[in-house]
N, C-alpha and C positions, 0 to 999 in steps of 0.2 A: 369342620363344624363340630365334630364329636370332642376333639381335644380341648375345645374352648369351654366345654361345660362338664368336664370330668368332676364328679363330687369330691369333696375334701376327704372322704373316707377311702378314696381309691388312689393308688399309685400306679401310673401307667408307664410301662417300660417298653421301648422299642430297641431291638438289637439288629444292627445291619452289619453283616460280614462282608465288607467291601473295601478294597484298597483305595478306591477313588472316593474321597470324603472331604467336603460334601460333593455330590455329583455336579458335574459341569455339563452345559449344553453341548452336544456334539456339533462339529462343523459340517459334517456330511451325513448322509443317510437320514432321510426325513423321518422315518418311523422311529429310529433310535433317538433322534433329536427331540421328537415330541415326548417320548417316554422320559428322557432325562430332564426336559423342561418341567414336566409335572412333578417329578421327584424333587427338583430344585425348589419349586413353589411350596411343596410339603415341608421341606426343611426350613424354609423361611417362617412358616407357621410354628414349627417346633421352637425356633429361636425366640419367638415372641412369648410362647407359653411355658417353655421348660428349659432345662439345662442340657446342653449337648456335650458329651465327653468322648474323647477319642482314646482308645486303648490300642496302641500300635504293638505289633509283635516285636519281641526283642530280636535284634540281629544275632546271627550265629555266634559271633565273637563274645557277645554279652552272655549268652546262654552257657557257653563253655567256661567263661570266667566265673559265672555264678556257681557252677558245679565244682570247679577246682577249689574255689574259696570255701564253698560249703563243706567239702571234704576236710579241708584244713581245720575248720572250726570244730569238726567232729573228731579230730585227732587222726585223720587218715590222709594218705597221699594219693592223688589222682592226677595222672598226666593229661596233657591236652589231647593226645591220641586216644586215650581211654575215655575221656569225656566225649569226644566225637563219636566213639563207638556207642556210648550210652544213648546219644541223640539218635543215631541211626537205628538202634533197636527199640527204643522206648518212645520215639516221637519228640515233638517240641513242646508238649504241654508241661508247664512248669510244675503243676501239682503232682503229676505222675512222675516226673523226673526226680523231684525232691524226695518222694516216697521211696523210689528205687535207690537213691543215694543213701538214705537212712539204712536200708537193708545192707547195702554193700559195706558201709562203714562199721556196722556191727560185726560183719563177717571177717573183715581184715583191716589192718592199718596201712596196707600197701595194696591198693586195688589194681588188679591186673585185668587184661582183656579176657583171659580165660575165665576168671571169676565172674566178670560182667555177663559173658555169654551163658554161663551156667546158672546164674542167680536171677537176673532181671526178668520181668514179665514183658515179652516182646509184643509189639503192636501187631495187628493183623497185617498191616502193610509190610512190616519187617519180616514176618514169617513167610508171606507170599514171595518176597524178594529172595528169601532163602531157597524157596522151591526153584526159582529161576536159576540161582547160582548152582544148585545141585544138578539141575538138568544140563547146564552149560558145561559142567565138569564131568558129565557122563555118569553121575551117581543117582540112578533112577530110584533105587530103594530108599535113599535118604530123602529124595524129593517127595515120594509117596508118604513117607513117615511125617514130614512137615505138613503135608496136605491133611493127613489124618488128625494132626493136632488141631487144626482149624475146624475140621468137621466135628470133632469131639466137643469143641467149645460151642457148637451149634451156630457157627458163623454162617450167614446166608451165602449160598453158592454164588449168587450174582455179585456179592461183595468180594468174595475170594477171586473170582474171575476178573473183575474190574481191577483189583490190585495187581493181578498177574499181567494184565494188559499194559498198565502204566509204564513199567520198565522198558518194554519194547517200543512204546510210543516215544519215550525219552531217547532211546538208542537211535530210532529213526530220525528224530529231529536233530540229534547231534551229528549223525552221519551226513545228513543233508546239509547241515550248516558247514561242516568241514569242506564239503565240495564247493560251497559258495564262499569259502575263505572267511567264514564268520566264527567267532569264538564262543566258548561256553557262556561267557557273560552276555553275549548278544542273544543267545537262546533264552537265557533267564529273562532278559528284558522283553524279547519278542513275545514270549508265551506266559509272562507274569508269574514266574516262579518266585516264591517268597524266600527260598533257601537254595543253596547250591548242593546240599547233601545228595538229593536224588540224582541229579545230573552227574555228579562226581562218581557215584556208584555205577550208573549206567555207562559212563565213559570207560571205567575199568572192565565192565562185563562184556562190552562189545568188541574188545580188541581182537578176539579170535573169530569174529563173525563176519561173513561177507554181506553185501547189500541184499543178495537174494535170500540168504538165511533169515535175516531180520524180517524181510517181507513175508517169507513163508510162515514164520512164527506168528506174525500179526494175522495172516490169513486163517491159520488154524484156530487162533483164539477168537477171531470173528465168527467162524463157523460154530464154535462151541457156544458163543454168546447167543447166536440164533437158535440153537438147539434148546438152551435153557429157557429162552423166552417163549418159544412156540410149541414145544412138544412136552409130553408127559414122560414118566419114567424116572430113573434114578439120577439125581443131580450129581451125586458122588461119582457115579460111573462115568458120566460125561466128563467130569474134571479129571478123573484118572486116565481115561482114554486120551484126552487132550494132552 
């Protein structure tokens, strides 16, 4: 009713971050079916009153190509492996990636992985994964150093812990999939991963871990999550002890 009478002086914008577009009615689960039915009806109203535009995420191959060609235009060389490292460290946001590419091209005409790791601004997720990698390599001091970088940026402790939990969830899913003779691609499809980067990193990291070690790490992280949500005290201390 409201969108039918929006005044001419107003532009109304709805943003839906959802892979299933437009929503379809579910074939099972009554509650979910009712919810999707209402959303579908709402979309029908949008179609009558406004324009609907879909902005799909670029596939990994297109992002890598964009970075490699972008470096060429700026007079620098960027290999596919280095472009992949950029995505792992900086995320898949094109605005951020092109900004980092600009910095790298100013720094060198032959961009190396060493330069990328030294120069780019890493996402919170990438730094959290670094913490995990340092821990798995037995480098506790470097893990604490990476944690301190996030804390110094005033990153909320819950966000840091959530980002630390994700790699172990990925590892657990992959290990379970292996036992069921399912592939990495199957895991991507089953759990709606938009990119393979996270799972590929988890696959490399879990090679030296047993099933019990992965479960123990998830249990320790779950305990820390409960501490952060239910008790007072120093969040930084809880993360360091974890």
